[in-house]
MIRODREN-561720 format. One line per field, with one value per residue: residue number from 1; residue in three letters; chain; x negated, y negated, z of N, C-alpha, C, CB in turn. Coordinates in Angstrom, 1 decimal, decimal comma. Each point is the difference from the previous one (the first is absolute). Glycine has a CB too. Layout:
<zamis>
n	c(NUM;...)
res	c(ALA;...)
chain	c(A;...)
n_c1	c(X;...)
n_c2	c(Y;...)
n_c3	c(Z;...)
ca_c1	c(X;...)
ca_c2	c(Y;...)
ca_c3	c(Z;...)
c_c1	c(X;...)
c_c2	c(Y;...)
c_c3	c(Z;...)
cb_c1	c(X;...)
cb_c2	c(Y;...)
cb_c3	c(Z;...)
</zamis>
This chain:
<zamis>
n	c(1;2;3;4;5;6;7;8;9;10;11;12;13;14;15;16;17;18;19;20;21;22;23;24;25;26;27;28;29;30;31;32;33;34;35;36;37;38;39;40;41;42;43;44;45;46;47;48;49;50;51;52;53;54;55;56;57;58;59;60;61;62;63;64;65;66)
res	c(MET;GLU;LEU;PRO;ASN;ASN;ILE;ASP;SER;LYS;PHE;ARG;TYR;ILE;LEU;ILE;ALA;ALA;LYS;ARG;ALA;ARG;GLN;LEU;GLN;SER;GLY;VAL;ARG;PRO;LEU;VAL;GLN;THR;GLN;THR;LYS;ARG;ALA;THR;LYS;VAL;ALA;GLN;GLN;GLU;VAL;SER;SER;GLY;LEU;ILE;PRO;PHE;GLU;VAL;ILE;GLU;ALA;LYS;PRO;GLU;GLY;GLU;LYS;GLU)
chain	c(A;A;A;A;A;A;A;A;A;A;A;A;A;A;A;A;A;A;A;A;A;A;A;A;A;A;A;A;A;A;A;A;A;A;A;A;A;A;A;A;A;A;A;A;A;A;A;A;A;A;A;A;A;A;A;A;A;A;A;A;A;A;A;A;A;A)
n_c1	c(-0,5;-1,9;-1,6;-1,1;-2,4;0,4;1,5;-1,5;3,7;1,9;-0,9;-1,5;2,8;2,5;-1,9;-0,6;3,0;1,6;-1,8;2,3;2,6;-0,2;-2,8;2,7;2,2;-1,8;-0,4;-2,7;-1,5;0,7;-3,1;1,2;-0,9;3,4;2,0;1,3;1,0;-0,8;-2,7;0,7;-1,7;-2,8;0,1;0,0;-2,5;-2,3;-2,1;-2,2;-2,9;-2,6;2,3;0,3;-2,7;1,2;-1,7;-0,7;0,2;-2,2;3,0;-2,3;0,9;2,3;-2,9;-2,3;-1,2;0,5)
n_c2	c(9,4;3,4;-3,7;0,2;0,6;-1,7;0,4;-0,8;1,8;2,8;-3,0;0,1;1,0;-1,3;-0,9;1,4;0,0;-2,9;-1,8;0,8;-2,2;-1,4;1,4;1,4;-1,6;-0,9;3,2;1,0;1,8;2,2;0,8;2,5;1,0;-0,9;1,9;-2,8;-2,7;-1,2;-4,8;1,5;1,9;-1,1;-2,6;3,2;0,3;-1,8;1,8;3,1;-1,4;-3,0;-2,4;-3,2;-2,1;-0,1;-0,9;1,6;-3,5;2,7;-2,3;-1,6;0,9;-1,8;-2,0;1,4;-3,4;2,4)
n_c3	c(37,8;0,4;-1,6;-2,9;2,1;0,0;2,5;3,6;-1,3;-2,1;-1,0;-2,7;-2,2;0,4;-1,0;-1,7;-1,3;-0,1;-2,4;-1,6;-1,3;-0,7;-1,7;-0,8;-0,2;-2,2;-2,7;2,8;-2,5;3,0;0,1;-1,0;-2,9;2,2;-2,4;1,1;-2,4;2,7;-1,2;1,5;0,0;-0,4;2,4;2,0;-3,8;-0,2;2,7;-0,8;-2,0;3,4;-2,7;1,7;-0,9;1,4;0,9;3,0;0,1;3,2;0,8;-0,1;3,8;-1,2;-0,1;-3,1;-1,4;-2,5)
ca_c1	c(-1,0;-1,5;-0,3;-1,4;-1,1;-0,2;1,1;-0,3;1,0;1,8;0,3;-1,4;0,2;1,1;-0,4;-1,2;0,7;1,0;-1,2;-0,8;1,3;0,7;-0,9;0,3;1,5;0,0;-0,3;-1,0;0,0;-0,4;-1,2;0,5;1,1;0,8;1,3;0,7;0,2;0,8;-1,3;-0,2;-0,3;-1,5;-1,0;-0,9;-0,9;-0,8;-0,3;-0,2;-0,9;-0,8;-0,5;0,3;-0,6;0,3;-0,6;0,6;-0,7;0,1;0,3;-0,8;0,9;0,3;-0,6;-1,2;-0,2;-0,5)
ca_c2	c(-0,8;-0,3;-0,7;0,0;-0,6;-1,8;-1,2;-0,1;-0,2;0,3;-0,9;-0,3;0,8;-0,7;-1,2;0,3;0,8;-0,7;-0,8;1,7;0,1;-1,2;0,0;0,9;-0,8;-1,3;0,5;0,6;1,6;0,0;0,7;1,9;0,6;0,9;0,2;-0,8;-1,2;-0,3;-0,7;0,1;1,2;0,0;-0,9;0,6;0,6;-1,3;-0,6;1,2;1,1;-0,6;-0,1;-1,4;-0,6;-1,5;-1,1;-0,1;-2,1;-0,3;-1,3;-0,7;-0,3;-1,3;-1,1;0,6;-0,9;0,7)
ca_c3	c(-2,0;0,8;-0,2;-0,8;0,5;-0,3;0,4;1,9;1,4;-0,5;0,0;-0,8;-1,2;-0,8;-0,9;-0,7;-1,2;-0,1;-1,2;-1,2;-0,7;-1,0;-0,9;-1,0;-0,1;-0,8;-1,8;0,6;-0,4;0,9;0,2;0,1;-0,8;0,7;0,1;0,6;-0,7;1,6;0,7;1,1;-0,4;-0,2;1,0;1,6;-0,7;-0,8;1,7;0,8;-0,8;0,3;-0,9;0,6;1,6;1,1;0,5;1,1;0,6;1,4;0,8;0,8;0,9;0,1;0,4;-0,5;-1,4;-1,2)
c_c1	c(-1,3;-1,4;-1,1;-1,3;-0,2;0,6;0,6;1,7;1,5;0,2;-0,5;0,4;0,9;-0,7;-0,1;1,2;1,1;-0,3;0,2;1,4;0,6;-1,0;1,2;1,1;0,0;-0,8;-1,2;-0,3;-0,7;-1,5;0,1;0,8;1,3;1,5;1,1;-0,6;0,0;-2,0;-0,3;-1,3;-2,0;-0,7;-0,1;-1,3;-1,4;-1,3;-1,0;-1,8;-1,7;-0,5;-0,1;-0,7;0,5;-0,5;0,2;-0,8;0,5;0,5;-0,6;1,2;0,9;-1,2;-1,7;0,0;-0,7;-1,1)
c_c2	c(0,2;-0,6;-0,2;-0,5;-1,5;-0,7;0,4;0,0;0,5;-1,3;-0,3;1,0;0,1;-0,7;-0,2;0,3;-0,5;-1,6;0,7;0,0;-0,4;0,0;0,5;0,0;-1,2;0,5;0,1;1,4;1,2;1,0;1,9;0,3;1,0;0,1;-0,9;-1,8;-1,1;-1,0;0,2;1,0;-0,4;-1,4;0,3;1,4;-0,2;0,0;1,6;0,6;-1,6;-1,2;-1,9;-0,8;-0,6;0,0;0,1;-1,4;0,5;-1,5;-0,4;-0,4;-1,3;-0,9;0,2;-0,8;1,3;0,0)
c_c3	c(1,0;-1,3;-1,1;0,8;0,4;1,0;1,9;0,5;-1,1;-0,3;-1,4;-1,6;-0,6;-1,0;-0,9;-1,1;-0,6;-1,3;-1,5;-0,8;-1,1;-0,6;-0,7;-0,5;-0,8;-1,6;0,2;-0,6;0,9;0,3;-0,2;-1,0;1,0;-0,7;0,8;-0,7;1,1;0,6;0,8;0,9;-0,1;0,1;1,6;-1,2;-0,5;1,9;0,5;-0,6;0,5;-1,2;-0,1;0,6;0,5;0,8;1,6;1,1;1,7;0,4;0,8;1,5;-0,5;1,1;-0,7;-1,7;-0,9;0,1)
cb_c1	c(1,6;0,9;1,0;1,3;-0,7;0,1;1,1;-2,7;-1,4;1,2;0,1;-2,1;-1,0;1,6;-0,6;-2,4;-0,6;0,5;-2,1;-1,9;0,1;1,4;-2,6;-1,2;0,5;-0,1;1,6;0,5;0,0;2,5;-0,5;0,3;-2,2;-1,4;-1,1;0,4;1,2;2,8;0,2;2,3;3,1;0,4;0,6;3,2;2,1;2,9;3,1;3,3;2,5;-0,4;0,8;1,4;-1,7;1,6;0,3;0,7;1,1;-2,0;1,5;-1,9;-1,6;2,7;1,8;0,1;-0,4;1,4)
cb_c2	c(-2,9;2,4;0,0;-0,5;1,7;0,0;-0,1;-2,0;-2,7;1,9;-0,3;-0,1;0,8;-0,3;-0,3;1,0;2,0;1,3;-0,3;2,4;0,0;-1,5;0,1;1,2;0,6;-1,9;-1,1;-1,3;-1,1;-0,8;-2,5;0,2;0,2;-0,8;2,2;2,4;1,0;3,6;-1,2;-0,8;0,8;2,1;-1,9;0,1;0,4;-2,3;-2,0;0,7;2,2;2,1;2,8;0,8;-0,1;-0,4;-1,4;2,9;-2,9;1,9;0,3;-1,0;1,1;0,9;-0,3;2,7;-3,0;-0,3)
cb_c3	c(-1,9;2,2;2,0;-2,0;-1,2;-2,3;-3,4;0,3;2,0;1,4;2,5;2,7;0,6;1,9;1,0;1,7;1,0;3,0;2,1;1,9;1,7;1,1;0,7;0,7;2,4;2,5;-1,8;2,1;-2,2;0,3;1,7;2,4;-2,0;2,2;-0,4;2,3;-1,9;0,9;-0,6;-0,7;-1,5;-1,5;-1,6;3,0;-0,2;-2,3;0,8;0,4;-3,2;1,7;-1,0;0,2;-0,3;-0,2;-2,2;-0,4;-2,8;0,2;-0,2;-2,5;1,8;-0,6;2,4;1,8;1,1;-1,3)
</zamis>
């Protein structure tokens, strides 16, 4: 699997695509035009194209206060 440049791990890619696929299944319009109707494939294409914004939130070590 070839990861997009802005995604650092397969796990993160899968999480982002799965969340987007759920949005597509609930009726959100796709951001890309494609032949397939499968939400998972559309979501993967959108993530690979860099059309899905996401933010990586770093976990704070235990015991550290805000």
